Structure formats: C-alpha cells, structure tokens
PyMOL Python script that loads the backbone (N, CA, C, O; Angstrom):
from pymol import cmd

cmd.read_pdbstr("""\
ATOM      1  N   UNK A   1      23.199  13.211 192.509  1.00  0.00           N
ATOM      2  CA  UNK A   1      24.306  12.488 191.878  1.00  0.00           C
ATOM      3  C   UNK A   1      23.742  11.706 190.644  1.00  0.00           C
ATOM      4  O   UNK A   1      22.734  11.003 190.716  1.00  0.00           O
ATOM      5  N   UNK A   2      24.462  11.885 189.529  1.00  0.00           N
ATOM      6  CA  UNK A   2      24.027  11.122 188.349  1.00  0.00           C
ATOM      7  C   UNK A   2      24.196   9.643 188.463  1.00  0.00           C
ATOM      8  O   UNK A   2      25.044   9.162 189.216  1.00  0.00           O
ATOM      9  N   UNK A   3      23.422   8.934 187.746  1.00  0.00           N
ATOM     10  CA  UNK A   3      23.418   7.498 187.816  1.00  0.00           C
ATOM     11  C   UNK A   3      24.811   6.990 186.980  1.00  0.00           C
ATOM     12  O   UNK A   3      25.279   7.571 186.001  1.00  0.00           O
ATOM     13  N   UNK A   4      25.280   5.927 187.528  1.00  0.00           N
ATOM     14  CA  UNK A   4      26.585   5.453 186.874  1.00  0.00           C
ATOM     15  C   UNK A   4      26.151   4.660 185.633  1.00  0.00           C
ATOM     16  O   UNK A   4      25.196   3.885 185.662  1.00  0.00           O
ATOM     17  N   UNK A   5      26.924   4.899 184.501  1.00  0.00           N
ATOM     18  CA  UNK A   5      26.672   4.248 183.234  1.00  0.00           C
ATOM     19  C   UNK A   5      27.574   3.137 183.190  1.00  0.00           C
ATOM     20  O   UNK A   5      28.775   3.404 183.182  1.00  0.00           O
ATOM     21  N   UNK A   6      27.206   1.914 183.158  1.00  0.00           N
ATOM     22  CA  UNK A   6      28.005   0.626 183.038  1.00  0.00           C
ATOM     23  C   UNK A   6      27.744   0.071 181.594  1.00  0.00           C
ATOM     24  O   UNK A   6      26.620   0.132 181.096  1.00  0.00           O
ATOM     25  N   UNK A   7      28.669  -0.397 181.031  1.00  0.00           N
ATOM     26  CA  UNK A   7      28.601  -1.161 179.758  1.00  0.00           C
ATOM     27  C   UNK A   7      28.036  -2.542 179.993  1.00  0.00           C
ATOM     28  O   UNK A   7      28.158  -3.103 181.082  1.00  0.00           O
ATOM     29  N   UNK A   8      27.416  -3.086 178.957  1.00  0.00           N
ATOM     30  CA  UNK A   8      26.892  -4.379 179.064  1.00  0.00           C
ATOM     31  C   UNK A   8      27.872  -5.451 178.735  1.00  0.00           C
ATOM     32  O   UNK A   8      27.687  -6.618 179.079  1.00  0.00           O
ATOM     33  N   UNK A   9      28.975  -5.029 178.029  1.00  0.00           N
ATOM     34  CA  UNK A   9      29.894  -6.011 177.703  1.00  0.00           C
ATOM     35  C   UNK A   9      30.724  -6.517 178.813  1.00  0.00           C
ATOM     36  O   UNK A   9      30.914  -5.829 179.816  1.00  0.00           O
ATOM     37  N   UNK A  10      31.269  -7.798 178.658  1.00  0.00           N
ATOM     38  CA  UNK A  10      32.158  -8.361 179.840  1.00  0.00           C
ATOM     39  C   UNK A  10      33.351  -7.528 179.986  1.00  0.00           C
ATOM     40  O   UNK A  10      33.836  -6.975 178.999  1.00  0.00           O
ATOM     41  N   UNK A  11      33.884  -7.397 181.220  1.00  0.00           N
ATOM     42  CA  UNK A  11      35.115  -6.695 181.409  1.00  0.00           C
ATOM     43  C   UNK A  11      36.319  -7.399 181.099  1.00  0.00           C
ATOM     44  O   UNK A  11      36.380  -8.623 181.206  1.00  0.00           O
ATOM     45  N   UNK A  12      37.380  -6.626 180.682  1.00  0.00           N
ATOM     46  CA  UNK A  12      38.690  -7.200 180.376  1.00  0.00           C
ATOM     47  C   UNK A  12      39.774  -6.508 181.065  1.00  0.00           C
ATOM     48  O   UNK A  12      39.556  -5.382 181.512  1.00  0.00           O
ATOM     49  N   UNK A  13      40.962  -7.077 181.205  1.00  0.00           N
ATOM     50  CA  UNK A  13      42.055  -6.327 181.959  1.00  0.00           C
ATOM     51  C   UNK A  13      42.309  -5.049 181.080  1.00  0.00           C
ATOM     52  O   UNK A  13      42.199  -5.075 179.855  1.00  0.00           O
ATOM     53  N   UNK A  14      42.628  -4.023 181.733  1.00  0.00           N
ATOM     54  CA  UNK A  14      42.797  -2.747 181.161  1.00  0.00           C
ATOM     55  C   UNK A  14      41.563  -1.834 181.097  1.00  0.00           C
ATOM     56  O   UNK A  14      41.728  -0.630 180.902  1.00  0.00           O
ATOM     57  N   UNK A  15      40.317  -2.358 181.254  1.00  0.00           N
ATOM     58  CA  UNK A  15      39.088  -1.583 181.260  1.00  0.00           C
ATOM     59  C   UNK A  15      39.023  -0.752 182.584  1.00  0.00           C
ATOM     60  O   UNK A  15      39.534  -1.132 183.637  1.00  0.00           O
ATOM     61  N   UNK A  16      38.374   0.370 182.429  1.00  0.00           N
ATOM     62  CA  UNK A  16      38.054   1.153 183.577  1.00  0.00           C
ATOM     63  C   UNK A  16      36.835   0.605 184.061  1.00  0.00           C
ATOM     64  O   UNK A  16      35.844   0.535 183.335  1.00  0.00           O
ATOM     65  N   UNK A  17      36.843   0.146 185.443  1.00  0.00           N
ATOM     66  CA  UNK A  17      35.631  -0.612 186.033  1.00  0.00           C
ATOM     67  C   UNK A  17      35.123   0.109 187.254  1.00  0.00           C
ATOM     68  O   UNK A  17      35.840   0.864 187.912  1.00  0.00           O
ATOM     69  N   UNK A  18      33.862  -0.148 187.535  1.00  0.00           N
ATOM     70  CA  UNK A  18      33.361   0.077 188.834  1.00  0.00           C
ATOM     71  C   UNK A  18      33.020  -1.182 189.627  1.00  0.00           C
ATOM     72  O   UNK A  18      32.353  -2.073 189.102  1.00  0.00           O
ATOM     73  N   UNK A  19      33.437  -1.267 190.803  1.00  0.00           N
ATOM     74  CA  UNK A  19      33.267  -2.393 191.704  1.00  0.00           C
ATOM     75  C   UNK A  19      32.534  -2.067 192.901  1.00  0.00           C
ATOM     76  O   UNK A  19      32.990  -1.230 193.679  1.00  0.00           O
ATOM     77  N   UNK A  20      31.337  -2.706 193.141  1.00  0.00           N
ATOM     78  CA  UNK A  20      30.734  -2.587 194.467  1.00  0.00           C
ATOM     79  C   UNK A  20      30.960  -3.886 195.186  1.00  0.00           C
ATOM     80  O   UNK A  20      30.688  -4.949 194.628  1.00  0.00           O
ATOM     81  N   UNK A  21      31.448  -3.838 196.407  1.00  0.00           N
ATOM     82  CA  UNK A  21      31.783  -5.106 197.155  1.00  0.00           C
ATOM     83  C   UNK A  21      31.495  -4.888 198.656  1.00  0.00           C
ATOM     84  O   UNK A  21      31.510  -3.780 199.191  1.00  0.00           O
ATOM     85  N   UNK A  22      31.246  -5.992 199.249  1.00  0.00           N
ATOM     86  CA  UNK A  22      30.920  -6.037 200.707  1.00  0.00           C
ATOM     87  C   UNK A  22      32.251  -6.168 201.419  1.00  0.00           C
ATOM     88  O   UNK A  22      33.106  -6.982 201.068  1.00  0.00           O
ATOM     89  N   UNK A  23      32.395  -5.286 202.492  1.00  0.00           N
ATOM     90  CA  UNK A  23      33.587  -5.283 203.212  1.00  0.00           C
ATOM     91  C   UNK A  23      33.483  -5.354 204.784  1.00  0.00           C
ATOM     92  O   UNK A  23      32.469  -4.958 205.358  1.00  0.00           O
ATOM     93  N   UNK A  24      34.489  -5.834 205.411  1.00  0.00           N
ATOM     94  CA  UNK A  24      34.459  -5.890 206.822  1.00  0.00           C
ATOM     95  C   UNK A  24      34.118  -4.537 207.469  1.00  0.00           C
ATOM     96  O   UNK A  24      34.217  -3.500 206.814  1.00  0.00           O
ATOM     97  N   UNK A  25      33.739  -4.541 208.681  1.00  0.00           N
ATOM     98  CA  UNK A  25      33.466  -3.245 209.346  1.00  0.00           C
ATOM     99  C   UNK A  25      34.044  -3.371 210.783  1.00  0.00           C
ATOM    100  O   UNK A  25      33.656  -4.249 211.553  1.00  0.00           O
ATOM    101  N   UNK A  26      34.975  -2.470 211.101  1.00  0.00           N
ATOM    102  CA  UNK A  26      35.472  -2.278 212.372  1.00  0.00           C
ATOM    103  C   UNK A  26      34.603  -1.230 213.178  1.00  0.00           C
ATOM    104  O   UNK A  26      34.434  -0.067 212.809  1.00  0.00           O
ATOM    105  N   UNK A  27      34.106  -1.755 214.253  1.00  0.00           N
ATOM    106  CA  UNK A  27      33.311  -0.815 215.080  1.00  0.00           C
ATOM    107  C   UNK A  27      33.909  -0.593 216.498  1.00  0.00           C
ATOM    108  O   UNK A  27      34.670  -1.442 216.962  1.00  0.00           O
ATOM    109  N   UNK A  28      33.605   0.462 217.156  1.00  0.00           N
ATOM    110  CA  UNK A  28      34.130   0.762 218.418  1.00  0.00           C
ATOM    111  C   UNK A  28      33.107   1.424 219.237  1.00  0.00           C
ATOM    112  O   UNK A  28      32.422   2.276 218.671  1.00  0.00           O
ATOM    113  N   UNK A  29      32.909   1.191 220.377  1.00  0.00           N
ATOM    114  CA  UNK A  29      31.941   1.826 221.360  1.00  0.00           C
ATOM    115  C   UNK A  29      30.545   1.871 220.621  1.00  0.00           C
ATOM    116  O   UNK A  29      29.887   2.911 220.653  1.00  0.00           O
ATOM    117  N   UNK A  30      30.147   0.887 220.039  1.00  0.00           N
ATOM    118  CA  UNK A  30      28.863   0.794 219.389  1.00  0.00           C
ATOM    119  C   UNK A  30      28.035  -0.436 219.719  1.00  0.00           C
ATOM    120  O   UNK A  30      28.569  -1.394 220.278  1.00  0.00           O
ATOM    121  N   UNK A  31      26.769  -0.442 219.398  1.00  0.00           N
ATOM    122  CA  UNK A  31      25.922  -1.547 219.669  1.00  0.00           C
ATOM    123  C   UNK A  31      26.303  -2.648 218.666  1.00  0.00           C
ATOM    124  O   UNK A  31      26.004  -2.507 217.480  1.00  0.00           O
ATOM    125  N   UNK A  32      26.939  -3.719 219.094  1.00  0.00           N
ATOM    126  CA  UNK A  32      27.343  -4.676 218.170  1.00  0.00           C
ATOM    127  C   UNK A  32      26.246  -5.495 217.441  1.00  0.00           C
ATOM    128  O   UNK A  32      26.497  -6.075 216.385  1.00  0.00           O
ATOM    129  N   UNK A  33      25.059  -5.527 218.010  1.00  0.00           N
ATOM    130  CA  UNK A  33      24.024  -6.132 217.319  1.00  0.00           C
ATOM    131  C   UNK A  33      23.437  -5.365 216.047  1.00  0.00           C
ATOM    132  O   UNK A  33      22.648  -5.900 215.269  1.00  0.00           O
ATOM    133  N   UNK A  34      23.873  -4.145 215.926  1.00  0.00           N
ATOM    134  CA  UNK A  34      23.432  -3.259 214.796  1.00  0.00           C
ATOM    135  C   UNK A  34      24.357  -3.148 213.705  1.00  0.00           C
ATOM    136  O   UNK A  34      24.029  -2.520 212.698  1.00  0.00           O
ATOM    137  N   UNK A  35      25.701  -3.805 213.825  1.00  0.00           N
ATOM    138  CA  UNK A  35      26.655  -3.681 212.868  1.00  0.00           C
ATOM    139  C   UNK A  35      26.544  -4.824 211.769  1.00  0.00           C
ATOM    140  O   UNK A  35      26.303  -5.994 212.066  1.00  0.00           O
ATOM    141  N   UNK A  36      26.740  -4.382 210.498  1.00  0.00           N
ATOM    142  CA  UNK A  36      26.723  -5.255 209.451  1.00  0.00           C
ATOM    143  C   UNK A  36      27.888  -4.820 208.454  1.00  0.00           C
ATOM    144  O   UNK A  36      28.354  -3.680 208.463  1.00  0.00           O
ATOM    145  N   UNK A  37      28.316  -5.824 207.595  1.00  0.00           N
ATOM    146  CA  UNK A  37      29.351  -5.367 206.553  1.00  0.00           C
ATOM    147  C   UNK A  37      28.714  -4.223 205.715  1.00  0.00           C
ATOM    148  O   UNK A  37      27.501  -4.074 205.570  1.00  0.00           O
ATOM    149  N   UNK A  38      29.662  -3.452 205.195  1.00  0.00           N
ATOM    150  CA  UNK A  38      29.192  -2.293 204.325  1.00  0.00           C
ATOM    151  C   UNK A  38      29.465  -2.629 202.940  1.00  0.00           C
ATOM    152  O   UNK A  38      30.393  -3.390 202.667  1.00  0.00           O
ATOM    153  N   UNK A  39      28.690  -2.094 202.002  1.00  0.00           N
ATOM    154  CA  UNK A  39      28.967  -2.113 200.598  1.00  0.00           C
ATOM    155  C   UNK A  39      29.724  -0.905 200.220  1.00  0.00           C
ATOM    156  O   UNK A  39      29.234   0.217 200.349  1.00  0.00           O
ATOM    157  N   UNK A  40      31.016  -1.129 199.714  1.00  0.00           N
ATOM    158  CA  UNK A  40      31.791  -0.138 199.293  1.00  0.00           C
ATOM    159  C   UNK A  40      31.858  -0.002 197.682  1.00  0.00           C
ATOM    160  O   UNK A  40      31.543  -0.951 196.963  1.00  0.00           O
ATOM    161  N   UNK A  41      32.253   1.139 197.207  1.00  0.00           N
ATOM    162  CA  UNK A  41      32.409   1.271 195.736  1.00  0.00           C
ATOM    163  C   UNK A  41      33.756   1.768 195.441  1.00  0.00           C
ATOM    164  O   UNK A  41      34.252   2.696 196.081  1.00  0.00           O
ATOM    165  N   UNK A  42      34.396   1.124 194.415  1.00  0.00           N
ATOM    166  CA  UNK A  42      35.689   1.477 194.044  1.00  0.00           C
ATOM    167  C   UNK A  42      35.702   1.568 192.371  1.00  0.00           C
ATOM    168  O   UNK A  42      35.034   0.840 191.638  1.00  0.00           O
ATOM    169  N   UNK A  43      36.536   2.537 191.973  1.00  0.00           N
ATOM    170  CA  UNK A  43      36.724   2.626 190.479  1.00  0.00           C
ATOM    171  C   UNK A  43      38.236   2.603 190.180  1.00  0.00           C
ATOM    172  O   UNK A  43      39.072   3.185 190.872  1.00  0.00           O
ATOM    173  N   UNK A  44      38.514   1.849 189.044  1.00  0.00           N
ATOM    174  CA  UNK A  44      39.959   1.669 188.733  1.00  0.00           C
ATOM    175  C   UNK A  44      40.090   0.929 187.382  1.00  0.00           C
ATOM    176  O   UNK A  44      39.119   0.589 186.706  1.00  0.00           O
ATOM    177  N   UNK A  45      41.317   0.724 187.071  1.00  0.00           N
ATOM    178  CA  UNK A  45      41.639  -0.094 185.805  1.00  0.00           C
ATOM    179  C   UNK A  45      41.799  -1.643 186.234  1.00  0.00           C
ATOM    180  O   UNK A  45      42.602  -2.000 187.095  1.00  0.00           O
ATOM    181  N   UNK A  46      41.074  -2.389 185.641  1.00  0.00           N
ATOM    182  CA  UNK A  46      41.106  -3.849 186.000  1.00  0.00           C
ATOM    183  C   UNK A  46      42.528  -4.353 185.522  1.00  0.00           C
ATOM    184  O   UNK A  46      42.935  -4.204 184.369  1.00  0.00           O
ATOM    185  N   UNK A  47      43.196  -4.933 186.482  1.00  0.00           N
ATOM    186  CA  UNK A  47      44.477  -5.460 186.158  1.00  0.00           C
ATOM    187  C   UNK A  47      44.607  -6.978 186.198  1.00  0.00           C
ATOM    188  O   UNK A  47      45.495  -7.585 185.600  1.00  0.00           O
ATOM    189  N   UNK A  48      43.699  -7.528 186.914  1.00  0.00           N
ATOM    190  CA  UNK A  48      43.697  -9.057 187.000  1.00  0.00           C
ATOM    191  C   UNK A  48      42.234  -9.487 187.385  1.00  0.00           C
ATOM    192  O   UNK A  48      41.529  -8.854 188.171  1.00  0.00           O
ATOM    193  N   UNK A  49      41.887 -10.565 186.777  1.00  0.00           N
ATOM    194  CA  UNK A  49      40.509 -11.231 187.075  1.00  0.00           C
ATOM    195  C   UNK A  49      40.707 -12.695 186.953  1.00  0.00           C
ATOM    196  O   UNK A  49      41.234 -13.214 185.969  1.00  0.00           O
ATOM    197  N   UNK A  50      40.244 -13.376 188.036  1.00  0.00           N
ATOM    198  CA  UNK A  50      40.156 -14.830 187.949  1.00  0.00           C
ATOM    199  C   UNK A  50      39.072 -15.316 188.804  1.00  0.00           C
ATOM    200  O   UNK A  50      38.389 -14.459 189.364  1.00  0.00           O
ATOM    201  N   UNK A  51      38.791 -16.603 189.003  1.00  0.00           N
ATOM    202  CA  UNK A  51      37.709 -17.079 189.770  1.00  0.00           C
ATOM    203  C   UNK A  51      37.740 -16.758 191.241  1.00  0.00           C
ATOM    204  O   UNK A  51      36.708 -16.950 191.883  1.00  0.00           O
ATOM    205  N   UNK A  52      38.739 -16.321 191.803  1.00  0.00           N
ATOM    206  CA  UNK A  52      38.936 -16.051 193.234  1.00  0.00           C
ATOM    207  C   UNK A  52      38.841 -14.595 193.621  1.00  0.00           C
ATOM    208  O   UNK A  52      38.317 -14.247 194.679  1.00  0.00           O
ATOM    209  N   UNK A  53      39.375 -13.718 192.717  1.00  0.00           N
ATOM    210  CA  UNK A  53      39.539 -12.325 193.057  1.00  0.00           C
ATOM    211  C   UNK A  53      39.639 -11.449 191.734  1.00  0.00           C
ATOM    212  O   UNK A  53      39.814 -11.940 190.619  1.00  0.00           O
ATOM    213  N   UNK A  54      39.515 -10.169 191.981  1.00  0.00           N
ATOM    214  CA  UNK A  54      39.752  -9.248 190.930  1.00  0.00           C
ATOM    215  C   UNK A  54      40.764  -8.132 191.542  1.00  0.00           C
ATOM    216  O   UNK A  54      40.687  -7.807 192.727  1.00  0.00           O
ATOM    217  N   UNK A  55      41.686  -7.586 190.681  1.00  0.00           N
ATOM    218  CA  UNK A  55      42.531  -6.553 191.143  1.00  0.00           C
ATOM    219  C   UNK A  55      42.319  -5.340 190.310  1.00  0.00           C
ATOM    220  O   UNK A  55      42.284  -5.419 189.082  1.00  0.00           O
ATOM    221  N   UNK A  56      42.179  -4.236 190.943  1.00  0.00           N
ATOM    222  CA  UNK A  56      42.028  -2.900 190.264  1.00  0.00           C
ATOM    223  C   UNK A  56      43.112  -1.942 190.737  1.00  0.00           C
ATOM    224  O   UNK A  56      43.490  -1.968 191.908  1.00  0.00           O
ATOM    225  N   UNK A  57      43.601  -1.122 189.870  1.00  0.00           N
ATOM    226  CA  UNK A  57      44.579  -0.048 190.121  1.00  0.00           C
ATOM    227  C   UNK A  57      44.089   1.229 189.821  1.00  0.00           C
ATOM    228  O   UNK A  57      43.572   1.410 188.718  1.00  0.00           O
ATOM    229  N   UNK A  58      44.182   2.255 190.735  1.00  0.00           N
ATOM    230  CA  UNK A  58      43.693   3.554 190.400  1.00  0.00           C
ATOM    231  C   UNK A  58      44.949   4.490 190.215  1.00  0.00           C
ATOM    232  O   UNK A  58      44.770   5.643 189.821  1.00  0.00           O
ATOM    233  N   UNK A  59      46.101   4.063 190.466  1.00  0.00           N
ATOM    234  CA  UNK A  59      47.337   4.884 190.378  1.00  0.00           C
ATOM    235  C   UNK A  59      48.485   4.029 189.867  1.00  0.00           C
ATOM    236  O   UNK A  59      48.680   2.942 190.410  1.00  0.00           O
ATOM    237  N   UNK A  60      49.268   4.437 188.855  1.00  0.00           N
ATOM    238  CA  UNK A  60      50.559   3.739 188.546  1.00  0.00           C
ATOM    239  C   UNK A  60      51.643   4.836 188.544  1.00  0.00           C
ATOM    240  O   UNK A  60      51.402   5.994 188.205  1.00  0.00           O
ATOM    241  N   UNK A  61      52.815   4.411 188.930  1.00  0.00           N
ATOM    242  CA  UNK A  61      53.960   5.372 189.020  1.00  0.00           C
ATOM    243  C   UNK A  61      55.262   4.713 189.010  1.00  0.00           C
ATOM    244  O   UNK A  61      55.321   3.520 189.306  1.00  0.00           O
ATOM    245  N   UNK A  62      56.336   5.383 188.693  1.00  0.00           N
ATOM    246  CA  UNK A  62      57.750   4.771 188.850  1.00  0.00           C
ATOM    247  C   UNK A  62      58.465   5.772 189.741  1.00  0.00           C
ATOM    248  O   UNK A  62      58.293   6.987 189.654  1.00  0.00           O
ATOM    249  N   UNK A  63      59.253   5.196 190.575  1.00  0.00           N
ATOM    250  CA  UNK A  63      60.106   6.010 191.371  1.00  0.00           C
ATOM    251  C   UNK A  63      61.328   6.653 190.571  1.00  0.00           C
ATOM    252  O   UNK A  63      61.812   6.008 189.641  1.00  0.00           O
ATOM    253  N   UNK A  64      61.784   7.770 190.870  1.00  0.00           N
ATOM    254  CA  UNK A  64      62.943   8.367 190.150  1.00  0.00           C
ATOM    255  C   UNK A  64      64.108   7.361 190.144  1.00  0.00           C
ATOM    256  O   UNK A  64      64.504   6.790 191.160  1.00  0.00           O
ATOM    257  N   UNK A  65      64.618   7.195 188.920  1.00  0.00           N
ATOM    258  CA  UNK A  65      65.721   6.302 188.763  1.00  0.00           C
ATOM    259  C   UNK A  65      65.449   4.863 188.626  1.00  0.00           C
ATOM    260  O   UNK A  65      66.361   4.054 188.458  1.00  0.00           O
ATOM    261  N   UNK A  66      64.167   4.521 188.698  1.00  0.00           N
ATOM    262  CA  UNK A  66      63.712   3.116 188.635  1.00  0.00           C
ATOM    263  C   UNK A  66      62.876   2.944 187.325  1.00  0.00           C
ATOM    264  O   UNK A  66      62.314   3.920 186.828  1.00  0.00           O
ATOM    265  N   UNK A  67      62.795   1.709 186.774  1.00  0.00           N
ATOM    266  CA  UNK A  67      61.994   1.433 185.630  1.00  0.00           C
ATOM    267  C   UNK A  67      60.810   0.578 186.017  1.00  0.00           C
ATOM    268  O   UNK A  67      59.944   0.352 185.172  1.00  0.00           O
ATOM    269  N   UNK A  68      60.717   0.093 187.227  1.00  0.00           N
ATOM    270  CA  UNK A  68      59.661  -0.768 187.590  1.00  0.00           C
ATOM    271  C   UNK A  68      58.411   0.049 187.953  1.00  0.00           C
ATOM    272  O   UNK A  68      58.433   0.933 188.810  1.00  0.00           O
ATOM    273  N   UNK A  69      57.398  -0.273 187.301  1.00  0.00           N
ATOM    274  CA  UNK A  69      56.095   0.376 187.537  1.00  0.00           C
ATOM    275  C   UNK A  69      55.464  -0.082 188.691  1.00  0.00           C
ATOM    276  O   UNK A  69      55.240  -1.285 188.820  1.00  0.00           O
ATOM    277  N   UNK A  70      55.097   0.862 189.689  1.00  0.00           N
ATOM    278  CA  UNK A  70      54.401   0.428 190.889  1.00  0.00           C
ATOM    279  C   UNK A  70      52.946   0.908 190.783  1.00  0.00           C
ATOM    280  O   UNK A  70      52.676   1.850 190.039  1.00  0.00           O
ATOM    281  N   UNK A  71      52.009   0.291 191.498  1.00  0.00           N
ATOM    282  CA  UNK A  71      50.596   0.676 191.425  1.00  0.00           C
ATOM    283  C   UNK A  71      49.974   0.668 192.852  1.00  0.00           C
ATOM    284  O   UNK A  71      50.472   0.061 193.800  1.00  0.00           O
ATOM    285  N   UNK A  72      48.915   1.353 192.902  1.00  0.00           N
ATOM    286  CA  UNK A  72      48.035   1.551 194.139  1.00  0.00           C
ATOM    287  C   UNK A  72      46.699   1.083 193.789  1.00  0.00           C
ATOM    288  O   UNK A  72      46.185   1.505 192.753  1.00  0.00           O
ATOM    289  N   UNK A  73      46.059   0.230 194.563  1.00  0.00           N
ATOM    290  CA  UNK A  73      44.681  -0.208 194.261  1.00  0.00           C
ATOM    291  C   UNK A  73      44.164  -1.162 195.238  1.00  0.00           C
ATOM    292  O   UNK A  73      44.460  -1.046 196.427  1.00  0.00           O
ATOM    293  N   UNK A  74      43.393  -2.121 194.799  1.00  0.00           N
ATOM    294  CA  UNK A  74      42.738  -3.025 195.506  1.00  0.00           C
ATOM    295  C   UNK A  74      42.704  -4.392 194.947  1.00  0.00           C
ATOM    296  O   UNK A  74      42.623  -4.585 193.734  1.00  0.00           O
ATOM    297  N   UNK A  75      42.770  -5.409 195.881  1.00  0.00           N
ATOM    298  CA  UNK A  75      42.611  -6.745 195.461  1.00  0.00           C
ATOM    299  C   UNK A  75      41.198  -7.260 196.157  1.00  0.00           C
ATOM    300  O   UNK A  75      41.159  -7.357 197.384  1.00  0.00           O
ATOM    301  N   UNK A  76      40.192  -7.547 195.462  1.00  0.00           N
ATOM    302  CA  UNK A  76      38.927  -7.748 196.036  1.00  0.00           C
ATOM    303  C   UNK A  76      38.469  -9.280 195.787  1.00  0.00           C
ATOM    304  O   UNK A  76      38.456  -9.768 194.657  1.00  0.00           O
ATOM    305  N   UNK A  77      38.115  -9.950 196.884  1.00  0.00           N
ATOM    306  CA  UNK A  77      37.695 -11.359 196.793  1.00  0.00           C
ATOM    307  C   UNK A  77      36.376 -11.332 196.034  1.00  0.00           C
ATOM    308  O   UNK A  77      35.452 -10.551 196.261  1.00  0.00           O
ATOM    309  N   UNK A  78      36.405 -12.320 195.068  1.00  0.00           N
ATOM    310  CA  UNK A  78      35.189 -12.373 194.202  1.00  0.00           C
ATOM    311  C   UNK A  78      33.837 -12.537 194.978  1.00  0.00           C
ATOM    312  O   UNK A  78      32.840 -11.883 194.671  1.00  0.00           O
ATOM    313  N   UNK A  79      33.859 -13.417 195.964  1.00  0.00           N
ATOM    314  CA  UNK A  79      32.632 -13.772 196.607  1.00  0.00           C
ATOM    315  C   UNK A  79      32.009 -12.596 197.317  1.00  0.00           C
ATOM    316  O   UNK A  79      30.860 -12.662 197.754  1.00  0.00           O
ATOM    317  N   UNK A  80      32.820 -11.437 197.444  1.00  0.00           N
ATOM    318  CA  UNK A  80      32.169 -10.272 198.133  1.00  0.00           C
ATOM    319  C   UNK A  80      31.758  -9.304 197.182  1.00  0.00           C
ATOM    320  O   UNK A  80      31.232  -8.261 197.570  1.00  0.00           O
ATOM    321  N   UNK A  81      31.951  -9.547 195.911  1.00  0.00           N
ATOM    322  CA  UNK A  81      31.501  -8.496 194.774  1.00  0.00           C
ATOM    323  C   UNK A  81      29.946  -8.550 194.598  1.00  0.00           C
ATOM    324  O   UNK A  81      29.347  -9.606 194.398  1.00  0.00           O
ATOM    325  N   UNK A  82      29.380  -7.406 194.683  1.00  0.00           N
ATOM    326  CA  UNK A  82      28.021  -7.184 194.527  1.00  0.00           C
ATOM    327  C   UNK A  82      27.747  -6.855 193.045  1.00  0.00           C
ATOM    328  O   UNK A  82      26.797  -7.335 192.428  1.00  0.00           O
ATOM    329  N   UNK A  83      28.617  -6.033 192.539  1.00  0.00           N
ATOM    330  CA  UNK A  83      28.446  -5.517 191.094  1.00  0.00           C
ATOM    331  C   UNK A  83      29.844  -5.297 190.508  1.00  0.00           C
ATOM    332  O   UNK A  83      30.704  -4.765 191.210  1.00  0.00           O
ATOM    333  N   UNK A  84      30.104  -5.669 189.297  1.00  0.00           N
ATOM    334  CA  UNK A  84      31.295  -5.370 188.499  1.00  0.00           C
ATOM    335  C   UNK A  84      31.019  -4.903 187.149  1.00  0.00           C
ATOM    336  O   UNK A  84      30.466  -5.718 186.410  1.00  0.00           O
ATOM    337  N   UNK A  85      31.273  -3.842 186.716  1.00  0.00           N
ATOM    338  CA  UNK A  85      31.033  -3.481 185.299  1.00  0.00           C
ATOM    339  C   UNK A  85      32.010  -2.444 184.736  1.00  0.00           C
ATOM    340  O   UNK A  85      32.574  -1.608 185.441  1.00  0.00           O
ATOM    341  N   UNK A  86      32.160  -2.560 183.453  1.00  0.00           N
ATOM    342  CA  UNK A  86      32.976  -1.560 182.784  1.00  0.00           C
ATOM    343  C   UNK A  86      32.256  -0.260 182.637  1.00  0.00           C
ATOM    344  O   UNK A  86      31.078  -0.219 182.282  1.00  0.00           O
ATOM    345  N   UNK A  87      33.002   0.860 182.925  1.00  0.00           N
ATOM    346  CA  UNK A  87      32.436   2.213 182.803  1.00  0.00           C
ATOM    347  C   UNK A  87      32.405   2.540 181.375  1.00  0.00           C
ATOM    348  O   UNK A  87      33.260   2.128 180.591  1.00  0.00           O
ATOM    349  N   UNK A  88      31.392   3.301 181.031  1.00  0.00           N
ATOM    350  CA  UNK A  88      31.252   3.803 179.546  1.00  0.00           C
ATOM    351  C   UNK A  88      32.128   4.973 179.500  1.00  0.00           C
ATOM    352  O   UNK A  88      32.439   5.586 180.521  1.00  0.00           O
ATOM    353  N   UNK A  89      32.545   5.303 178.286  1.00  0.00           N
ATOM    354  CA  UNK A  89      33.296   6.564 177.934  1.00  0.00           C
ATOM    355  C   UNK A  89      32.354   7.661 177.698  1.00  0.00           C
ATOM    356  O   UNK A  89      31.286   7.445 177.126  1.00  0.00           O
ATOM    357  N   UNK A  90      32.716   8.904 178.134  1.00  0.00           N
ATOM    358  CA  UNK A  90      31.892  10.068 177.771  1.00  0.00           C
ATOM    359  C   UNK A  90      30.699  10.260 178.697  1.00  0.00           C
ATOM    360  O   UNK A  90      29.920  11.196 178.513  1.00  0.00           O
TER     361      UNK A  90
END
""", "prot")
cmd.dss("prot")
cmd.show_as("cartoon", "prot")
cmd.util.cbc("prot")
cmd.orient("prot")
C-alpha cells in the first residue's frame, strides 16, 4: 500500500482530510485483558471543526422532491484524534 500524502497546511472546512482516531471496541467471547481501543482511519470532506470535535462527510445527497442536502459521515471527538491532515491532490 502506498504511503498517504498529507499536506502540511492547516485544514479548513471543505478540505478532503484523513483522520486517524481511537475508537471504542466491543468484544465478545474474548479475553477482556487483551482488548484495547483501536485506531481507525476515515477519509472525507471536513464540514466542521472546533475545540471539541471535527465532522467529516463522505457522501452528500438530496431525496427526490426535496431541496435539503443530507450527508453521511462521522463526528469525531477531538481528544480521540491521533492524526488529522489535508490530503494532497494527485
């Protein structure tokens, strides 16, 4: 797998970003002492950023006959973020 190329500039709403974040882990029929949070990776368009969280969307759509744009994505608590960077074009 090729290395991810991140831009060194700060991210802004509308940028395509990569976010690595620590997430909860649900386990079942496992040794509880060996379970730890996982680091997950998500890619999407930054829609909101503040001191508490960031929101990224990877899909926008409108239902037939409606004008309201709906989105699918993630709202990630900032304290769980391991890496946040703008993806480079090309």
